[in-house]
Steps between C-alpha positions, in 0.01 A plus 500: 500500500604136537759400241345220290665156498617396150642164588422259788782249577388173653663249726367149408515245787239570768411827318357422158443137596489296820811298568848468360531349152860385548394294804244312291189684631193511280534879506136592415458875429320721751175604322516864619855529364399363161202739486727793576761380249249486219309819583816711535612363162174624346567842658836516325711434810795275425603193705844357563644231728778529758507174689736246655538147356594312196421702186405214269276329763307818584456601139370157411243527782392845383443359154298205635279749682454712186649803672844529348402732214361752745848586617720733301820395681579200718797524743538179697822405685677531833617861502351808667148573381582871490756424235232315300262791528772738387576282196132499407486882527798520265351256259171691480671844513266608778579697818515300824240729652241344269566150635331294770608171658291229664645225720381288790832542680543824701880464489496493121267804489731681737805421291336643186380812682847560648677466170230670288316758707279612215346156462176421684468165670195295601444178695371196311170506690435853356488370140119498488470857622746656256231557236331757726816696580548841339849423370355209292234720335632623166440872441338409176419173318540464125488217245877517505510453876348154468769410242795637695636163598484371141683814381774442754522127401542596134774741614669205670516335161661809360762497771573133429544582132728788587719277718523247221574763232847474353576866437498844647212667692429741210484204262250329726283809514507520124396139475183561705326685217365760748213714383349790698158641421434845640150649498271741683349340809136408490271495807542119503879545522488742790463241775817332378666839456418583864615157609837573336534832684441319831696179438803653318608725786851368541742548211350584158291813565536877492354506854147633500184297536149568375163358597288328242243785493790751444624300206146486355460875536842571345441256214210721378694825541615690192825586680585151609567164347499163675681233304536129570766267360458130429792271432524165328784271394541156344393342830173688521348819647621682808170693518483873575843577640531876475323827560578858403307807606597825329384859525521741207514878496597754232872414503556161661377147565575404857512140621308508829527122547678224317547146624549152384436165671785339694450192283651678195786682682760315294327544163558870444128572503537823697749640253275406205194671657692816586643520150148487353371769730795720405444442127132596530588819683764602247270417210248742647767770530507485874789463741504166688515544879466255788427526869685263732417448870788307672419207727737272683515258210398656168836648399509252210223693330702823532789317337268387218379858443857618482590212268224609256613861482348681801705732717409653835388857455421592857393367842132577563522442874306175500675353198689573179393654170691357204516624139592306192805627318382438146430234236490161673749227412341155498631284785240226462554366152419146616137609556267552206249771597149539359330825601128433451204732514712799605376843411 
């Protein structure tokens, strides 16, 4: 399976437009490039800039063209473009293997590929054909996909507020007025739930993935529960940011899959969701358990499970089985949780 691209990073001069802005060229956009830019945005694929030139001049031209708001991050200067791509990945909290880079200069493409082997690179003349490539076809499309850029842009406002905050990180989190709503997934939610299992494969997941039809089948099972979590704060909604799939037997409730979006990694959302699953299990008189399948990068989820009271019981051969040691202690007091329509 081709790994889907989550962010396409653009060079500007002679790639997005014809000519060099800093040299006074008219710099008219290439129509196929603009078509690709807008269509990929509708598909939920993010855009960023890594280009050479004067930052203020290029940004002003993007604004004149009405294209500036389509980019989630703009890196324009004279340093290595690989460094710009790396900074964008850090800003978005996405793995480099989900990035692509487009540039008219083969030397620039080679520099990015040499420094960042997981990134895919394309020549400028390929811009019009990207829409048909498998890696630019989202596994699923949801209403939230079309709003992904706006959600990231709101998140940029949150980051700016955090940087301006005069106080500690916990104080800033408390100031956000975070509210998490947890409810059973409906058929309408399952496309987004599946999208989360595919997109959130890097850090914040217990490691398994499920197809949309599997989630639908399990959501109607008496032995399983599929929960989704939505998060809001004083800046607005984050959308559906979490998913928990549990299996129940006579003695235990086992987390088969739990994940949260990379966008809320710093908010403690994973901890809050785990705590609620544990509370529901204990209230039913069942022992909370969790399955964890290690990947190269999801150790942070194992740390979160341990942080919320789980301990490794044994190695299953393809992963770990963890058991909760007792009554949970709240570690996410800055998040107000509403458990709706749970039964």
